[in-house]
C-alpha positions in Angstrom: -20.7 4.8 -1.6 -18.6 2.1 -3.2 -15.1 0.8 -2.7 -12.4 -0.5 -5.0 -9.3 -2.3 -3.7 -6.3 -2.1 -6.0 -3.4 -4.4 -5.2 -0.1 -4.8 -7.1 1.3 -8.4 -6.9 4.4 -10.3 -7.9 4.6 -13.8 -6.5 2.5 -12.9 -3.5 2.7 -16.3 -1.8 0.6 -17.3 1.3 0.5 -13.7 2.5 -1.3 -12.7 -0.7 -4.0 -15.3 0.0 -4.4 -13.9 3.5 -4.8 -10.4 2.1 -7.5 -11.5 -0.3 -9.3 -13.2 2.6 -9.2 -10.0 4.7 -10.7 -7.8 2.0 -12.8 -9.8 -0.5 -16.1 -9.2 1.4 -15.4 -5.4 1.6 -14.8 -4.5 -2.0 -17.3 -3.7 -4.7 -14.4 -4.0 -7.1 -11.3 -6.1 -6.3 -8.6 -5.3 -8.9 -5.3 -7.2 -8.8 -2.5 -6.1 -11.1 0.0 -8.8 -11.7 3.5 -7.9 -12.6 4.4 -11.3 -14.1 4.0 -13.8 -11.2 5.3 -17.3 -11.7 3.4 -18.7 -8.7 -0.3 -19.2 -8.2 -1.1 -15.5 -7.5 -3.3 -15.1 -10.5 -5.2 -18.2 -9.7 -5.8 -17.1 -6.1 -7.0 -13.7 -7.3 -9.4 -15.2 -9.8 -10.7 -17.6 -7.1 -11.4 -14.6 -4.9 -13.5 -13.1 -7.7 -11.0 -10.3 -8.5 -10.5 -8.6 -11.9 -6.9 -9.6 -12.8 -4.8 -7.3 -15.0 -1.4 -8.1 -16.4 1.4 -5.5 -16.7 5.2 -5.3 -16.3 6.4 -5.3 -12.7 6.8 -2.1 -10.7 4.4 -1.0 -8.0 4.0 2.5 -9.4 3.0 1.3 -12.8 0.8 -1.5 -11.4 -1.1 0.9 -9.1 -1.5 3.4 -11.8 -2.8 0.7 -14.2 -5.2 -0.7 -11.7 -6.7 2.7 -10.9 -7.7 3.2 -14.6 -10.1 0.3 -14.2 -11.8 1.7 -11.0 -15.4 2.9 -11.3 -16.1 2.9 -7.5 -16.2 6.1 -5.4 -13.3 5.2 -3.2 -10.0 3.4 -3.8 -7.9 1.5 -1.3 -4.4 0.8 -2.5 -3.2 -2.2 -0.5 0.0 -4.3 -0.9 -0.2 -8.0 -1.5 1.5 -8.9 1.8 -0.6 -6.6 4.0 -3.8 -7.6 5.7 -6.5 -5.6 7.4 -7.3 -6.3 11.0 -10.9 -6.5 12.2 -10.6 -3.0 13.7 -9.2 -1.7 10.4 -12.1 -3.2 8.5 -14.7 -1.7 10.8 -13.0 1.7 10.5 -12.9 1.4 6.7 -16.6 0.5 6.4 -17.6 3.3 8.8 -15.6 5.8 6.7 -17.0 4.7 3.4 -20.6 4.8 4.7 -20.4 8.1 6.5 -17.1 9.8 5.9 -16.8 13.0 3.9 -15.3 13.0 0.5 -13.1 16.0 1.1 -9.6 16.5 -0.3 -7.8 14.1 2.1 -6.4 10.6 2.0 -6.2 8.1 4.9 -3.7 5.5 5.9 -3.6 2.8 8.6 -1.2 2.3 11.4 1.5 -0.3 10.8 2.2 -3.5 12.5 4.2 -6.6 11.5 3.5 -10.3 11.7 6.3 -10.8 14.2 6.5 -10.7 18.0 10.1 -9.5 18.3 10.7 -6.3 20.2 12.5 -4.7 17.3 9.5 -5.3 15.0 7.4 -3.3 17.5 10.0 -0.6 17.6 10.2 -0.2 13.9 6.4 -0.1 13.4 6.2 2.6 16.1 8.9 4.6 14.3 7.0 4.1 11.0 3.7 5.4 12.6 5.6 8.4 14.1 7.1 9.1 10.6 3.6 9.0 9.1 2.1 11.3 11.7 4.8 14.0 12.0 6.2 14.0 8.5 3.2 12.9 6.4 5.1 10.0 4.9 3.1 6.8 5.2 4.5 4.0 3.0 2.5 1.8 0.7 2.5 -1.1 3.1 0.2 1.0 5.4 -2.5 1.1 2.7 -3.9 4.3 1.2 -7.6 5.2 1.0 -8.5 8.1 -1.3 -11.6 9.2 -3.2 -11.4 8.6 -6.9 -12.0 12.2 -7.8 -9.2 13.4 -5.6 -6.9 10.7 -6.9 -7.5 11.8 -10.4 -7.1 15.5 -9.5 -3.6 14.7 -8.1 -2.6 12.8 -11.2 -2.4 9.4 -9.4 0.6 7.1 -9.0 3.5 7.6 -11.3 5.3 4.7 -13.0 8.4 5.0 -10.9 10.6 2.0 -10.2 10.8 3.0 -6.5 9.4 5.6 -4.1 6.1 5.7 -5.9 4.3 5.8 -2.5 6.5 8.7 -1.2 6.1 10.6 -4.5 2.3 10.3 -4.2 1.8 11.2 -0.6 4.1 14.2 -1.0 1.7 15.5 -3.7 -1.2 14.8 -1.3 0.5 16.8 1.4 1.0 16.3 5.1 -2.0 18.5 6.0 -4.3 16.3 3.9 -3.2 12.9 5.2 -5.1 11.3 8.1 -4.6 8.1 10.2 -7.5 5.7 10.2 -8.4 3.8 13.3 -7.0 0.3 13.4 -3.8 -1.4 12.2 -2.8 -3.3 9.2 -0.5 -6.3 9.5 2.3 -6.5 6.9 4.8 -9.3 6.3 8.2 -9.1 8.1 9.7 -11.7 5.7 12.1 -9.3 4.1 13.2 -7.9 7.4 13.8 -11.4 8.7 15.7 -12.4 5.6 18.0 -9.3 5.4 18.1 -8.3 9.1 15.8 -5.8 10.8 18.6 -3.2 11.3 20.1 -3.7 7.8 16.8 -3.3 6.0 15.8 -0.3 8.1 19.0 1.5 7.5 18.8 0.7 3.8 15.2 2.1 3.6 16.3 5.3 5.4 19.2 5.6 3.0 16.9 5.2 0.0 14.5 7.8 1.4 17.4 10.2 2.1 18.7 9.9 -1.5 15.3 10.5 -2.8 15.0 13.8 -0.9 18.4 14.8 -2.1 17.0 14.6 -5.6 18.6 11.3 -6.7 16.4 9.7 -9.5 14.5 6.6 -8.3 16.0 4.6 -11.2 19.4 4.9 -9.5 18.0 4.4 -5.9 16.4 1.1 -6.9 19.8 -0.4 -7.4 20.5 0.1 -3.7 17.0 -1.1 -2.8 17.4 -4.3 -4.8 
């Protein structure tokens, strides 16, 4: 079994370099989709041996574009500021080697690169949301067989909520938590405030479930 890692990036910074380091020995295909970075993200990706694709920004479009280049059996969609822990890497390798293909998708448990108590609380809430509502977000990673991905129609080129849109089509009963955690950047939480950003994220999710188009919700998100 082979693995492709697809990562959308836009000015990934040092966290992007850490992500590349955590995965470059795992992937048979490392596909980086650049949304117009003005930093050294493209150079870092090329130095890691990745196939670099250019498109307009937007994670939905970038993920969908990257997936069209995949020939491997499995696809791991992973954000540019999210790294795999050693436990997550072991679980991933074990799954690829011996796990069933099935019609399921797998996500990792979330943690932040921050030691504050509130960061631990928010990550626990995110993991609870993923488990009980079947709503893991993109920063938790998503592992899916290429055949199942194509059967579902893949990511849509939405300006926001592309991850929620996709996991809803997968369905709660077909989502599984992998052993191990990923570590995602807490930079945006630190910049805008942990409570403020969490409330805003919940508001955006609520508006989405009320049927508000993502092109309107993105104005609040930004």
